[in-house]
N, C-alpha and C positions, 0 to 999 in steps of 0.2 A: 466723580468721574476720572478715569484715567487718560491719560494722553496717549498716542500711539507709540512713543517712544517707551513710556512706562510699561504698556502693555507687551512690548518686544523685549526690555529688559527683565519682567517677570516669566516670561516665555522662555528666555534663555536660561534664567536661574531654576526654573523647574525641570529642564532638560540636564542641567548639571548635577541637580540634587538627584535625579533618578539614576544617572551614571553612578554616583557615589554610593549609592543605597539600592543597588539591584536586589539583593536578597529580601530587604523590606519590601520593595515594591512587588517581587514575585509572591511573598506570603500573602500581602495584601490582596493581590490579584486572586489567589487561591482560596482566601477566606471569603472574600465577597460573591466569588463564583458559587462556592459552596453554601452560602446562605440564600443566594438569590437565583440558583439552578432552574427551578421551575418557571420562574417568571422570564429567565431568559429564554427557556425551551419554547415557552409559549410566544414571547416576542418574535423570536427567529420564525415559527411556525406561522404567525400572523402575516409577518413580513413577506414570507414566502407566498402564501395564499393571496395576498393583496397585490403584489408585484412580480406576477409569474413571468412577465416579459424580462424584466430587468435581472432577474434570478437566471434566467436563459441565456441572456446576453453576457452575463459575467461568467458563467460557465464555460459558454463558448469560448470567450476570450481566453481565459486560463488553459483550456485544452489546446488552443492553437499556441499559445505560448509554451507549454509544457507537453509536447506531444509524447516525449519518451517517459515521463513520470505518469501519464495518464495511461499508457498503454499495459505498464508494469500494474499500476491499482487494477485496471480492469481485469487482467489475467488473475492477479490474487482473489479478487473478489468473485471471479467466477468459480474458481477452485473451492473457497469458502463455502460458497452456495451450493455446490455438488455435494460436499461433505456433509453440510446442515440437512440436505433433501435425505441423504442415506443415512443420517443419524450416527455417524462416524465421530462426532465431536472434533475438536481441534480447531485453530484458526492460523492460518499463515500470517508471518509478519511482512509489514509493508514493505521493507526493501529486501526482500528476500531473492527476488531475481536478480538483482545488480550483485548481491553476494555470491551468489552460484555461478553467475558468470565469470566473476573474478577467480572464485575457488577453482572453476573447471577450466580456467585459462582460456575461455571463447570456444571451448571444443565441445562437442555433443559426448555425454557421457557413455555412449555406447558405441558409435562408429568413429568417434574421434574427429569428425569433420568439423571444419570452422563454421561457427553458428553465425549466420546472418539473421536468419529468423529462428524461433525456436520456441517450444512448447514446455510448459512446465508438466512434469510427468510424476505422478505417484509411484514411487520404486515398488510398494506392494500397493496394488489397485485397491481404491476404494471398495470395488465389487468383491473384492476377496477378503474384506474387512482389514484392510490397512489404514492406518491413522492420517488424518490430515493435520499434520505436524511438519515442521520445518525438517526435521532429520529424515522425513520420508519422501522428499521432493528432489527431484534431478532435472536438468535442462537436457533435452533431446531435441535433435533436429526434426521437422515436421515428418519426414519420412520414417526414421525410427519410431518415433512416437506413435504414428498410425498404424505401423505393422506390430508393434507391442500391445497396442489397445488394451485390454483388461487380463493379459497373460501373466502367470506367476514369473517373477524376474527370473529364476533359475531356468524355467522352461523356455523363455525368450532366448537368454543368452546360449543356451544348447541349440536351440533352432537357428540361430545366428553363426554357430560355430566357435563361439569362444569358451563353451565348457564342454566337458565330454561326458 
């Protein structure tokens, strides 16, 4: 039987070993996951089924602590769900809205107004056969996005007076 001092010494040794052998730990974790993937999926499903209140509480806590990340995830998930429903294919990247916000310098792609709240807009709408891909997404202010709806981008910009 180990004494508390021995246990602590062993714990610290393990932490140091993991720091020195990061790649070996990663590979071991990947290999272990690959071998036991089905068991892990079943275990998570079982835990969720038997502890729904704990799962809900954990999720609520995470959402409360990470509101901006949650909003971005919800927006991306909504766009992916719409594209899947229309069978347009493709899937948007997780951090896409943050990247676009930076690339567009915090401004609406159409009217150049400062974006407080924003909508993810498919440049070529899904309804017109546009792809659900990162390069077909822009950030618009709610007003511009609601005006654009499912219009062709050229038609919309002509309507707004930006194109002849």
